[in-house]
FIPAVEX-859776 format. One line per field, with one value per residue: residue number from 1; chain; x negated, y, z negated of N, C-alpha, C in turn. Coordinates in steps of 0.001 Angstrom, whole numbers. Last residue first. Example, Ala and Ser with C-alpha at 12.3 -4.5 7.8 and 13.67 -1.06 7.14 Angstrom:
2
i = (2; 1)
ch = (A; A)
n.u = (-12850; -13190)
n.v = (-2250; -5690)
n.w = (-7080; -7800)
ca.u = (-13670; -12300)
ca.v = (-1060; -4500)
ca.w = (-7140; -7800)
c.u = (-12900; -13200)
c.v = (30; -3300)
c.w = (-7870; -7800)
This chain:
311
i = (311; 310; 309; 308; 307; 306; 305; 304; 303; 302; 301; 300; 299; 298; 297; 296; 295; 294; 293; 292; 291; 290; 289; 288; 287; 286; 285; 284; 283; 282; 281; 280; 279; 278; 277; 276; 275; 274; 273; 272; 271; 270; 269; 268; 267; 266; 265; 264; 263; 262; 261; 260; 259; 258; 257; 256; 255; 254; 253; 252; 251; 250; 249; 248; 247; 246; 245; 244; 243; 242; 241; 240; 239; 238; 237; 236; 235; 234; 233; 232; 231; 230; 229; 228; 227; 226; 225; 224; 223; 222; 221; 220; 219; 218; 217; 216; 215; 214; 213; 212; 211; 210; 209; 208; 207; 206; 205; 204; 203; 202; 201; 200; 199; 198; 197; 196; 195; 194; 193; 192; 191; 190; 189; 188; 187; 186; 185; 184; 183; 182; 181; 180; 179; 178; 177; 176; 175; 174; 173; 172; 171; 170; 169; 168; 167; 166; 165; 164; 163; 162; 161; 160; 159; 158; 157; 156; 155; 154; 153; 152; 151; 150; 149; 148; 147; 146; 145; 144; 143; 142; 141; 140; 139; 138; 137; 136; 135; 134; 133; 132; 131; 130; 129; 128; 127; 126; 125; 124; 123; 122; 121; 120; 119; 118; 117; 116; 115; 114; 113; 112; 111; 110; 109; 108; 107; 106; 105; 104; 103; 102; 101; 100; 99; 98; 97; 96; 95; 94; 93; 92; 91; 90; 89; 88; 87; 86; 85; 84; 83; 82; 81; 80; 79; 78; 77; 76; 75; 74; 73; 72; 71; 70; 69; 68; 67; 66; 65; 64; 63; 62; 61; 60; 59; 58; 57; 56; 55; 54; 53; 52; 51; 50; 49; 48; 47; 46; 45; 44; 43; 42; 41; 40; 39; 38; 37; 36; 35; 34; 33; 32; 31; 30; 29; 28; 27; 26; 25; 24; 23; 22; 21; 20; 19; 18; 17; 16; 15; 14; 13; 12; 11; 10; 9; 8; 7; 6; 5; 4; 3; 2; 1)
ch = (A; A; A; A; A; A; A; A; A; A; A; A; A; A; A; A; A; A; A; A; A; A; A; A; A; A; A; A; A; A; A; A; A; A; A; A; A; A; A; A; A; A; A; A; A; A; A; A; A; A; A; A; A; A; A; A; A; A; A; A; A; A; A; A; A; A; A; A; A; A; A; A; A; A; A; A; A; A; A; A; A; A; A; A; A; A; A; A; A; A; A; A; A; A; A; A; A; A; A; A; A; A; A; A; A; A; A; A; A; A; A; A; A; A; A; A; A; A; A; A; A; A; A; A; A; A; A; A; A; A; A; A; A; A; A; A; A; A; A; A; A; A; A; A; A; A; A; A; A; A; A; A; A; A; A; A; A; A; A; A; A; A; A; A; A; A; A; A; A; A; A; A; A; A; A; A; A; A; A; A; A; A; A; A; A; A; A; A; A; A; A; A; A; A; A; A; A; A; A; A; A; A; A; A; A; A; A; A; A; A; A; A; A; A; A; A; A; A; A; A; A; A; A; A; A; A; A; A; A; A; A; A; A; A; A; A; A; A; A; A; A; A; A; A; A; A; A; A; A; A; A; A; A; A; A; A; A; A; A; A; A; A; A; A; A; A; A; A; A; A; A; A; A; A; A; A; A; A; A; A; A; A; A; A; A; A; A; A; A; A; A; A; A; A; A; A; A; A; A; A; A; A; A; A; A; A; A; A; A; A; A)
n.u = (-117030; -118615; -120912; -122252; -123589; -126069; -127273; -127507; -129190; -131519; -132089; -132578; -133009; -131956; -132030; -134322; -136093; -138260; -138228; -137563; -134853; -133939; -134415; -132595; -130184; -130366; -130256; -127715; -126291; -126978; -125736; -123091; -122989; -123269; -120777; -119022; -119855; -119135; -116386; -116046; -116896; -114999; -112830; -113685; -113498; -110678; -109475; -110576; -109569; -106816; -106664; -107370; -105208; -103118; -103778; -106029; -108176; -110342; -113293; -115520; -114640; -112789; -114314; -116147; -114409; -113692; -116164; -116573; -114462; -115254; -117650; -116723; -115451; -117610; -119769; -119594; -120084; -122816; -123758; -122933; -124453; -127270; -130168; -132731; -133426; -133322; -130694; -129507; -130265; -128770; -126230; -126185; -126443; -124225; -122023; -122504; -122187; -119887; -120837; -121971; -119631; -118347; -120122; -120302; -117604; -117182; -119035; -117998; -115683; -116766; -118124; -116230; -115181; -117436; -117917; -115485; -112946; -109397; -107161; -104064; -102707; -100575; -99346; -98404; -95604; -92739; -92341; -94451; -93942; -95714; -95624; -93955; -95573; -96718; -96786; -96438; -93800; -92534; -89511; -87094; -87491; -90095; -90684; -90716; -93786; -95926; -96036; -93896; -94877; -97059; -95624; -94190; -96377; -97795; -97644; -100265; -100725; -101470; -104151; -104912; -103409; -104105; -106827; -106794; -105694; -107716; -109976; -109217; -108785; -110711; -113082; -113453; -113666; -116030; -117838; -117715; -118756; -121299; -122318; -122268; -124206; -126550; -126769; -127151; -129804; -131139; -130307; -131657; -134434; -134912; -135124; -137172; -139234; -139404; -140273; -142788; -143846; -145046; -146679; -145513; -143188; -143646; -143646; -141380; -139469; -139867; -139115; -136409; -135410; -135778; -134070; -131600; -131438; -130727; -128040; -128274; -129798; -127953; -125902; -127350; -128220; -125892; -124634; -126411; -126028; -123425; -123947; -125610; -123758; -121945; -123557; -124700; -122875; -120241; -117817; -115605; -112487; -109946; -106478; -103632; -100844; -98568; -98202; -96764; -97875; -98779; -100946; -102567; -103132; -104617; -106869; -107987; -108669; -110577; -113136; -114430; -113794; -115040; -117716; -118030; -117889; -120198; -122190; -122092; -120973; -118694; -118071; -118217; -121115; -124521; -126403; -126945; -127286; -129846; -131567; -131472; -132776; -135324; -136013; -136045; -138106; -140201; -140197; -140923; -143466; -144764; -144571; -146147; -148646; -149069; -149246; -151616; -153375; -153077; -154091; -156738; -157584; -157394; -159311; -161638; -162112; -163391; -165829; -166862; -167116; -168993; -171199; -171719; -172477; -174819; -176426)
n.v = (72212; 70068; 70542; 72427; 71284; 70829; 73267; 73186; 71015; 72052; 73992; 72400; 69009; 66675; 65172; 65945; 65342; 64434; 62462; 62862; 62264; 64383; 66509; 65897; 66248; 69008; 69932; 69170; 70869; 73342; 73110; 73099; 75720; 77129; 76540; 77773; 80424; 80880; 80788; 83137; 84945; 84584; 85677; 88298; 88861; 88497; 90274; 92739; 92949; 93039; 95335; 97244; 97050; 97880; 100482; 102584; 104463; 102138; 100634; 100934; 101738; 99941; 97611; 98276; 98303; 95597; 94458; 95371; 94070; 91398; 91346; 91562; 89113; 87305; 86654; 83935; 82840; 83316; 81657; 79132; 78881; 81136; 82537; 81723; 79322; 79022; 78299; 80726; 82183; 80760; 81389; 84150; 84297; 82825; 84207; 86838; 87442; 88817; 91418; 91697; 91717; 93914; 95955; 95564; 96014; 98636; 99917; 99422; 101053; 103573; 103782; 103759; 106293; 107837; 107295; 108151; 109967; 110291; 112487; 112994; 116254; 118702; 121710; 124325; 126528; 126106; 125137; 123921; 121961; 119768; 120046; 117767; 115797; 115958; 117846; 117342; 117882; 120724; 120266; 119090; 117043; 116480; 113484; 113409; 113549; 112623; 114355; 113466; 110988; 111703; 112721; 110576; 108920; 110240; 111873; 110754; 108589; 106413; 106387; 105081; 102645; 101463; 101162; 99243; 97049; 96589; 96027; 93566; 91548; 91368; 92490; 91202; 88540; 88717; 89345; 86999; 85175; 86206; 85763; 82993; 82456; 83621; 81861; 79167; 79047; 79832; 77868; 75555; 76334; 76204; 73572; 72491; 74123; 73251; 70644; 71165; 74567; 76983; 77874; 77046; 78838; 81393; 81098; 79714; 81595; 83633; 82250; 81786; 84394; 85101; 83236; 83936; 86747; 87616; 88265; 90343; 92170; 92737; 94026; 96354; 97237; 97452; 99504; 101550; 101719; 102674; 105181; 106332; 106613; 108422; 110730; 112353; 114463; 114617; 113592; 110974; 109435; 107066; 106528; 104489; 104711; 104959; 105407; 104479; 102977; 100760; 101977; 102480; 99838; 98999; 100683; 99820; 97134; 97566; 98294; 95884; 95393; 97536; 96865; 94547; 95688; 97253; 95312; 94275; 96779; 96121; 94568; 91954; 92685; 93576; 93662; 94783; 92807; 91848; 93620; 92643; 90199; 91087; 92343; 90130; 88604; 90410; 90420; 87750; 87625; 89504; 88245; 85948; 87167; 88470; 86257; 85113; 87153; 87055; 84497; 84829; 86697; 85107; 83098; 84881; 85916; 83953; 83758; 86322; 86313; 84278; 85389; 87509; 86114; 84941; 87108)
n.w = (-131786; -132100; -130688; -132189; -134215; -133137; -133520; -136272; -136534; -135440; -137332; -139580; -139760; -140502; -138198; -135646; -132786; -131533; -129603; -127012; -127099; -128666; -126968; -124950; -126297; -126777; -124150; -123390; -125075; -123964; -121474; -122322; -123266; -120925; -119783; -121625; -121385; -118707; -118873; -120319; -118335; -116367; -117759; -117813; -115057; -114615; -116435; -115632; -112995; -113600; -115162; -113223; -111463; -113225; -113974; -112536; -111957; -110140; -111629; -113184; -115762; -116750; -116757; -118785; -120964; -120943; -121499; -124110; -125427; -125020; -126414; -128991; -129209; -128943; -130383; -130789; -128278; -128034; -130125; -129273; -126969; -126911; -125285; -124678; -123533; -120839; -120569; -121217; -118995; -117118; -118057; -117650; -114789; -113859; -114982; -113697; -111093; -110785; -110946; -108401; -106849; -107901; -107004; -104216; -103496; -104383; -102708; -100169; -100332; -100599; -98097; -96096; -96569; -96018; -93289; -92044; -93719; -93179; -93648; -95035; -95403; -96238; -94979; -97169; -97672; -95635; -93059; -90710; -87883; -85714; -82176; -80068; -77575; -75032; -72244; -69596; -69024; -70878; -72844; -73486; -75341; -77479; -79290; -82875; -84729; -86271; -88400; -89905; -90600; -92064; -94278; -95240; -96030; -97976; -100393; -102535; -104165; -102654; -102289; -104728; -104711; -102321; -102807; -104859; -103511; -101520; -103318; -104620; -102550; -100533; -101563; -104034; -103225; -101750; -103785; -105338; -103472; -103084; -105657; -105748; -103758; -104743; -107154; -106561; -105736; -107961; -109699; -108823; -109458; -112230; -113032; -111552; -112437; -115072; -114731; -113607; -114202; -111833; -109837; -107439; -107276; -106329; -103502; -102856; -103714; -101866; -99575; -100195; -100304; -97624; -96398; -97606; -96888; -94407; -94732; -96620; -95185; -93159; -94547; -95278; -92711; -91217; -92612; -91981; -89259; -89199; -90372; -88520; -86424; -87598; -88070; -86182; -85789; -88240; -88951; -88083; -89169; -88657; -88367; -87668; -86346; -87876; -91219; -93419; -95362; -94001; -92711; -94925; -95656; -93422; -93611; -95994; -95319; -93150; -93466; -92896; -90206; -88976; -89605; -88098; -85560; -85725; -85841; -83289; -80954; -78250; -76072; -77057; -78702; -78907; -81831; -84204; -86037; -85519; -86722; -89336; -88953; -88262; -90670; -92427; -91359; -91827; -94628; -95145; -93999; -95652; -98154; -97762; -97292; -99729; -101460; -100509; -101171; -103939; -104435; -103597; -105456; -107758; -107307; -107336; -109830; -111279; -109976; -110361; -113152; -113493; -112187; -113924; -116202; -115347; -115170)
ca.u = (-116283; -117367; -120028; -121607; -122261; -125143; -126968; -126727; -127831; -130879; -131779; -131491; -133546; -132092; -130728; -134096; -134777; -138460; -138442; -138949; -135754; -133834; -135122; -134022; -130527; -130349; -131448; -128857; -126181; -127373; -127191; -123632; -122780; -124363; -122001; -118921; -119976; -120539; -117072; -115688; -117602; -116388; -112814; -113620; -114812; -111677; -109149; -110808; -111009; -107346; -106320; -108219; -106552; -103075; -103732; -104822; -107331; -109545; -112022; -115730; -115653; -112384; -113150; -116610; -115106; -112669; -115539; -117496; -114502; -113971; -117670; -117512; -114643; -116528; -119654; -119485; -118729; -121894; -124000; -122426; -122997; -126630; -128811; -132524; -133330; -134582; -131714; -129335; -130777; -130229; -126670; -126108; -127398; -125581; -122310; -122527; -123470; -119778; -120068; -122849; -120677; -117792; -119740; -121494; -118260; -116398; -119173; -119269; -115573; -115968; -118847; -117115; -114312; -116865; -118935; -115980; -114251; -110542; -107992; -105304; -102714; -101764; -99302; -99325; -96835; -93335; -91619; -94252; -93975; -94856; -96412; -94002; -94778; -96141; -96743; -97798; -94191; -93184; -90840; -87074; -87136; -89052; -90974; -90228; -92443; -95462; -97060; -93850; -93628; -97295; -96560; -93459; -95372; -98389; -96494; -99744; -100422; -100079; -103352; -105440; -103321; -102697; -106379; -107348; -104992; -106344; -109953; -109418; -107848; -109358; -112571; -113338; -112587; -114777; -117621; -117286; -117419; -120370; -122210; -121396; -122840; -125905; -126668; -125861; -128749; -131388; -129821; -130191; -133954; -134829; -134121; -135857; -138811; -139011; -138970; -141786; -143828; -144043; -147016; -146751; -143054; -143656; -144723; -142664; -139588; -140078; -140481; -137322; -135395; -136474; -135498; -132131; -131702; -132130; -128407; -127485; -130355; -129228; -125646; -126719; -129165; -126904; -124020; -126224; -127337; -123719; -123018; -126156; -124937; -121478; -122884; -125458; -123249; -121575; -117896; -116934; -113275; -111044; -107684; -104617; -102161; -98596; -99043; -96054; -97387; -97655; -99809; -102047; -102387; -103342; -106001; -107511; -107697; -109243; -112138; -114577; -113357; -113584; -117114; -118095; -116882; -118900; -122006; -121588; -122000; -119056; -118155; -116922; -120146; -123169; -126138; -126855; -126050; -128699; -131385; -130935; -131380; -134555; -135917; -135135; -136754; -139855; -139891; -139639; -142410; -144678; -143911; -144723; -148027; -148971; -148157; -150363; -153209; -152701; -152694; -155893; -157558; -156568; -157880; -161254; -161484; -162043; -164961; -166592; -166224; -167661; -170592; -171333; -171275; -173682; -176114)
ca.v = (73461; 70057; 69480; 72852; 71792; 69683; 72833; 74267; 70907; 70927; 74406; 73378; 70225; 67679; 65579; 65451; 65743; 65600; 62090; 63161; 61410; 63011; 66451; 65878; 64924; 68071; 70195; 68564; 69421; 73021; 73230; 71904; 74606; 77188; 76088; 76339; 79739; 80935; 79753; 81863; 84876; 84215; 84260; 87570; 88891; 87749; 88846; 92222; 92865; 91987; 94046; 97048; 96719; 96568; 99427; 101813; 104476; 103368; 100553; 100536; 102505; 101340; 97692; 98059; 99540; 96628; 94191; 95748; 95536; 91867; 91143; 92669; 90339; 87322; 88060; 84811; 82752; 83963; 83090; 79679; 78921; 79853; 82623; 83095; 79377; 79508; 77326; 79576; 82591; 80779; 79992; 83624; 84944; 82449; 82811; 86632; 86842; 87373; 90862; 91640; 90737; 92594; 95840; 95436; 94750; 97539; 100009; 98798; 99605; 103038; 103871; 102606; 105123; 107861; 106950; 106787; 109935; 109690; 112141; 112231; 114966; 118023; 120264; 123783; 125873; 126585; 126331; 123934; 123295; 119986; 120107; 119091; 115948; 114700; 117979; 117226; 116494; 120077; 120835; 120211; 116699; 117451; 114366; 112955; 114063; 111858; 114450; 114802; 111056; 111113; 113561; 111706; 108461; 110074; 111381; 111665; 109871; 106487; 107013; 106388; 103589; 101741; 102073; 100574; 97628; 96968; 97204; 94810; 91810; 90880; 92905; 92656; 88936; 88327; 90291; 88274; 84967; 86151; 87129; 83735; 81941; 84199; 83317; 79598; 78661; 80575; 79228; 75637; 76212; 77497; 74419; 71865; 74196; 74632; 70861; 70434; 73138; 76467; 78261; 76396; 77425; 81196; 81830; 79126; 80292; 83887; 82756; 80652; 83556; 85846; 83240; 82564; 86326; 87238; 87193; 89153; 91590; 92109; 92722; 95502; 97054; 96488; 98179; 101155; 101299; 101353; 104243; 106029; 105759; 107091; 110029; 111172; 113587; 115008; 115039; 111376; 110363; 107526; 107060; 105016; 104634; 103890; 105864; 105103; 104292; 100578; 101485; 103603; 100695; 98354; 100740; 101198; 97424; 97012; 99359; 96477; 94452; 97401; 98099; 94456; 94699; 97905; 96208; 93444; 96131; 96791; 96004; 92527; 91616; 93915; 92871; 95690; 93582; 91027; 93707; 93969; 90203; 90294; 93125; 91247; 88042; 90037; 91655; 88258; 86761; 89725; 89525; 85800; 86311; 89242; 87219; 84359; 86786; 88269; 84803; 83847; 87070; 86300; 82739; 84120; 86784; 84332; 82585; 85847; 87284; 84110; 84174; 87773; 86942; 84069; 86370)
ca.w = (-131550; -132853; -130222; -130938; -134522; -133195; -132149; -135653; -137033; -134783; -135968; -139590; -139154; -141548; -138695; -137001; -133266; -132394; -130991; -127366; -126323; -129169; -128246; -124640; -125770; -127904; -124953; -122701; -125248; -125338; -121533; -121656; -124200; -121902; -119120; -121349; -122676; -119105; -118089; -120948; -119628; -116080; -117400; -119072; -115709; -113852; -116460; -116984; -113228; -112726; -115758; -114394; -111003; -112574; -114985; -112244; -113162; -110263; -110907; -111790; -115045; -116643; -115873; -117413; -120577; -120761; -120197; -123048; -125391; -124505; -124966; -128437; -129325; -127959; -129957; -131954; -128828; -127105; -130144; -130532; -126860; -127202; -125830; -125131; -124984; -121389; -120206; -122099; -120303; -117008; -118053; -119013; -115679; -113448; -115368; -115144; -111453; -110612; -112076; -109574; -106579; -108186; -108407; -105046; -103159; -104957; -104161; -100544; -100120; -101699; -99367; -96227; -96694; -97359; -94278; -91907; -93069; -93835; -92502; -95188; -94726; -96742; -94841; -96184; -98091; -96873; -93477; -92156; -88455; -86877; -83401; -80667; -78784; -75487; -73699; -70119; -69239; -69733; -72643; -72543; -73970; -77133; -78144; -81560; -84443; -85117; -87367; -89315; -89848; -90757; -93547; -94673; -95062; -96658; -99642; -101511; -104782; -103075; -101244; -104343; -105832; -102569; -101762; -105108; -104649; -101143; -102451; -105359; -103641; -100259; -100250; -103969; -104126; -101088; -102687; -105898; -104027; -101950; -105141; -106650; -103618; -103555; -107219; -107085; -104795; -106733; -109905; -108694; -108084; -111563; -113669; -111457; -111038; -114806; -115360; -112846; -114496; -112761; -111204; -107886; -107641; -107781; -104168; -102489; -104370; -103293; -99683; -99999; -101502; -98677; -96069; -97701; -98260; -94596; -93805; -96940; -96404; -92840; -93950; -96291; -93818; -90787; -92590; -93380; -89754; -88641; -91012; -89844; -86256; -87202; -89156; -86588; -84674; -87800; -88753; -88547; -88374; -89496; -87755; -88635; -85712; -86866; -90115; -92318; -95764; -94920; -91917; -94141; -96574; -93730; -92436; -95877; -96385; -92888; -93669; -94223; -91235; -88865; -90119; -89561; -85962; -85581; -86985; -84393; -81747; -79489; -75864; -76710; -78466; -78444; -80629; -83062; -86135; -85158; -85265; -89033; -89402; -87298; -89440; -92679; -91394; -90456; -93905; -95626; -93484; -94207; -97932; -98090; -96267; -98494; -101624; -100427; -99758; -103212; -104770; -102920; -104043; -107640; -107319; -106147; -108844; -111704; -110035; -109013; -112514; -114073; -111658; -112543; -116253; -115640; -113942)
c.u = (-115631; -116520; -118682; -120598; -121516; -123735; -125952; -126332; -126939; -129448; -131064; -131102; -132410; -132735; -130839; -132783; -134539; -137123; -138681; -139249; -137214; -134772; -135078; -134847; -132020; -130735; -131523; -130146; -127348; -127313; -127701; -125156; -123306; -124221; -123185; -120207; -119926; -120761; -118545; -116326; -117304; -117205; -114203; -113526; -114774; -113006; -110221; -110564; -111311; -108837; -106849; -107931; -107481; -104476; -103790; -104820; -105978; -108677; -111294; -114437; -115686; -113360; -112692; -115458; -115595; -113288; -114436; -116898; -115411; -113944; -116366; -117594; -115403; -115742; -118546; -119321; -118538; -120471; -123055; -122596; -122371; -125132; -128303; -131142; -133107; -134559; -133068; -130357; -130614; -130869; -128184; -126549; -127380; -126599; -123727; -122762; -123534; -121114; -119978; -122119; -121624; -118798; -119239; -121122; -119481; -117085; -118396; -119490; -116841; -115783; -118056; -117795; -115134; -115942; -118374; -116934; -114776; -111812; -109304; -105943; -104067; -101736; -100631; -99173; -97673; -94639; -92255; -93562; -93659; -95019; -95492; -94807; -94915; -95224; -96011; -97853; -95578; -93681; -91472; -88428; -87275; -88744; -89780; -90493; -91997; -94026; -96643; -94863; -93468; -96012; -96791; -94373; -94643; -97343; -96929; -98550; -99801; -99717; -101891; -104532; -103756; -102538; -104900; -106870; -105482; -105558; -108546; -109299; -108004; -108343; -111102; -112685; -112366; -113574; -116324; -117005; -116877; -118943; -121224; -121252; -121874; -124478; -126056; -125684; -127398; -130340; -130078; -129649; -132428; -134180; -133885; -134764; -137424; -138555; -138467; -140391; -142706; -144255; -146035; -147145; -144365; -143647; -144796; -143830; -140931; -140287; -140823; -138779; -136338; -136534; -136290; -133627; -132164; -132411; -129829; -127867; -129610; -129888; -126925; -126479; -128595; -127932; -125056; -125602; -127241; -125058; -123256; -125248; -125526; -122656; -122494; -124717; -123916; -122031; -119289; -117163; -114696; -111980; -108676; -105918; -103204; -99964; -99126; -96889; -96764; -97050; -98580; -100871; -101792; -102491; -104627; -106533; -107141; -108260; -110724; -113530; -113387; -113036; -115598; -117461; -116854; -117763; -120665; -121344; -121352; -120191; -118502; -116949; -118791; -122324; -124716; -126785; -125910; -127406; -130169; -130637; -130728; -133072; -135098; -134931; -135719; -138445; -139502; -139228; -141036; -143557; -143739; -143965; -146524; -148289; -147966; -149163; -151917; -152502; -152229; -154419; -156663; -156451; -156967; -159801; -161027; -161337; -163532; -165630; -165857; -166664; -169184; -170664; -170764; -172392; -174891)
c.v = (73447; 71290; 69506; 71821; 72229; 70145; 71703; 73891; 71995; 70762; 73299; 73792; 71232; 68970; 66667; 66014; 65107; 66136; 63249; 62847; 61626; 62085; 65044; 65808; 64818; 66672; 69237; 68782; 68707; 71518; 72887; 71926; 73297; 76059; 76091; 75802; 78231; 80224; 79705; 80691; 83554; 84103; 83758; 86060; 88155; 87695; 88016; 90721; 92289; 91821; 92891; 95719; 96447; 96144; 98047; 100612; 103836; 103308; 101885; 100400; 102195; 102154; 99134; 98194; 99437; 97956; 95203; 95545; 96014; 93392; 91636; 92567; 91546; 88632; 88212; 86280; 83706; 83950; 83844; 81186; 79494; 79999; 81217; 83308; 80767; 79607; 77711; 78497; 81473; 81203; 79900; 82166; 84323; 83012; 82372; 85176; 86478; 86670; 89340; 91071; 90576; 91493; 94440; 95209; 94527; 96201; 98896; 98854; 98888; 101533; 103254; 102593; 103852; 106665; 106923; 106430; 108509; 109784; 111604; 111979; 114294; 116593; 119666; 122269; 125385; 125832; 126942; 125229; 123209; 121405; 120390; 119050; 117362; 114890; 116767; 117355; 116325; 118695; 120133; 120883; 117865; 117305; 115270; 113981; 113621; 112262; 113719; 114941; 112419; 111090; 113013; 112612; 109632; 109691; 111215; 111041; 110847; 107804; 107154; 107097; 104980; 102751; 102424; 101582; 99039; 97591; 97553; 96040; 93220; 91268; 92548; 93108; 90448; 88737; 89998; 89312; 86269; 85974; 87181; 85187; 82729; 83705; 83917; 81109; 79201; 80253; 80103; 77054; 76268; 77408; 75697; 72712; 73599; 74804; 72276; 70656; 72471; 74986; 77771; 76745; 76783; 79729; 81506; 79822; 79646; 82588; 83066; 81086; 82367; 85021; 83947; 82487; 84868; 86701; 86692; 87981; 90320; 91486; 91991; 94101; 96095; 96229; 97122; 99765; 100865; 100831; 102824; 105065; 105373; 106127; 108602; 110294; 112289; 114033; 115526; 112807; 110492; 108353; 107460; 105409; 105234; 103717; 104750; 105596; 105066; 101914; 101303; 103177; 101883; 99199; 100140; 101323; 98838; 97250; 98855; 97554; 95095; 96447; 98025; 95693; 94544; 96958; 96927; 94306; 95284; 96044; 96793; 94026; 92270; 92673; 93180; 94921; 94609; 91838; 92914; 94095; 91555; 90305; 92385; 92075; 89144; 89452; 91347; 89516; 87258; 88883; 89804; 87095; 86177; 88431; 88043; 85290; 86012; 87988; 86046; 84126; 86106; 86739; 83954; 83691; 86024; 85190; 82965; 84677; 86823; 85072; 83981; 86576; 87249; 84857; 85492)
c.w = (-130193; -132600; -130914; -130473; -133273; -133486; -132160; -134227; -136440; -135245; -135216; -138178; -139004; -141045; -139749; -137515; -134620; -132908; -131921; -128818; -126697; -128417; -128832; -125913; -125466; -127442; -126137; -123486; -124574; -125596; -122921; -121663; -123604; -122919; -120084; -120731; -122476; -120437; -118468; -120201; -120335; -117365; -117068; -118825; -117044; -114595; -115766; -117040; -114602; -112963; -114922; -115073; -112172; -112140; -114343; -113163; -112924; -111507; -111031; -110999; -113552; -115796; -115688; -116423; -119137; -120335; -119911; -121670; -124262; -124392; -124343; -126913; -128788; -128003; -128913; -131578; -130003; -127649; -129229; -130582; -128116; -127084; -126090; -125718; -125538; -122906; -120782; -121832; -121330; -118323; -117937; -119086; -117073; -114434; -115006; -115541; -112935; -110844; -111987; -110782; -107752; -107861; -108733; -106508; -104044; -104705; -104849; -102055; -100548; -101565; -100512; -97585; -96847; -97590; -95692; -93040; -93081; -93014; -93061; -93828; -94915; -96232; -95326; -96150; -96917; -97135; -94723; -92544; -89932; -87402; -84575; -81948; -79304; -76673; -74243; -71631; -69794; -70064; -71471; -72372; -73005; -75645; -77877; -80483; -83053; -84766; -86097; -88183; -89190; -89921; -92153; -93865; -94414; -95618; -98187; -100819; -103780; -103727; -101642; -103346; -105404; -103696; -101929; -104069; -104944; -102289; -101965; -104457; -104201; -101322; -100061; -102669; -104070; -101926; -101953; -104827; -104602; -102432; -103973; -106203; -104499; -103356; -105952; -107032; -105249; -105674; -108684; -108861; -107978; -110187; -112880; -112060; -110866; -113362; -115096; -113406; -113698; -113016; -112239; -109319; -108081; -108176; -105656; -103178; -104092; -104047; -101146; -100130; -101389; -99957; -97164; -97398; -98363; -95983; -94061; -96029; -96794; -94054; -93595; -95747; -94860; -91886; -92196; -93472; -91214; -89138; -90506; -90606; -87599; -87038; -88776; -87597; -85103; -86721; -88389; -88105; -88924; -88626; -88834; -87938; -86651; -86212; -89073; -91165; -94614; -95336; -92805; -93271; -95834; -94666; -92742; -94715; -96325; -94031; -93410; -94490; -92616; -89920; -90073; -90195; -87487; -85942; -86916; -85625; -82843; -80173; -77102; -76548; -78191; -78175; -80166; -81745; -85021; -85133; -84807; -87542; -89139; -87666; -88388; -91409; -91591; -90383; -92464; -94865; -93913; -93611; -96440; -97825; -96510; -97396; -100357; -100544; -99550; -101727; -104030; -103191; -103254; -106190; -107168; -106170; -107608; -110664; -110392; -109020; -111116; -113428; -112189; -111910; -114857; -115689; -114147)
């Protein structure tokens, strides 16, 4: 009988936690659905998702204009492609809009199981993480994507192709014919006609890649707070980090030296910032050990931490 009572007593908190988790998940899903619906609100004759799409493909449009196309055009080749593209934008943008609510629900679920010091350490990282992701996404949209498009589209002589396509009107043809079609004496005309979903795909890949790369200081500082890494340890593997960042730059950027150098410089700068932040965390740990009276000069670990101040 006592065993049954113990099982009942232990299962009650579990049921309460599951009920709490269900409530938090329902609220998060509702916030996500509302955020998705927001992108299908019509403004100026177009859905908000369409305005976002125009913003995301703006780097491609500008590069095409620079290459000589006076009226850049992106096409879709299946009836459902454009709708699915807008829905994809609403999914990504909806998650971004709903993240404060989702993060708050997550925080409310895990906070009761944390110590006060742990809650104070975890909350700033939940705030810093979306900010750094937004910073990385902005950098990708305004800097990296235009450079990548210039590299990719620069291989083709797009300017001359569009100049041929926009051939001057022939005066002696009927008025209903606006322009003469270009004629190719040799070979075939190769012209860029971008697809909406593929053009959006490469833009979103850059945004996700740089958004995640900008999480590096948040991740390493949180690991330093948990005692998993130290400033000395990060500094000692600096040369390996440089090689890893170079490999990352080669994988997530086009084979363009300029773009790769930009990514390497930015991510390595974030790595150095991470070392600085972890060093501050180490100093706070030493101060806390002194206050608790467990810091001894002859303690090898304490001396290793103290050496941080001299580096």
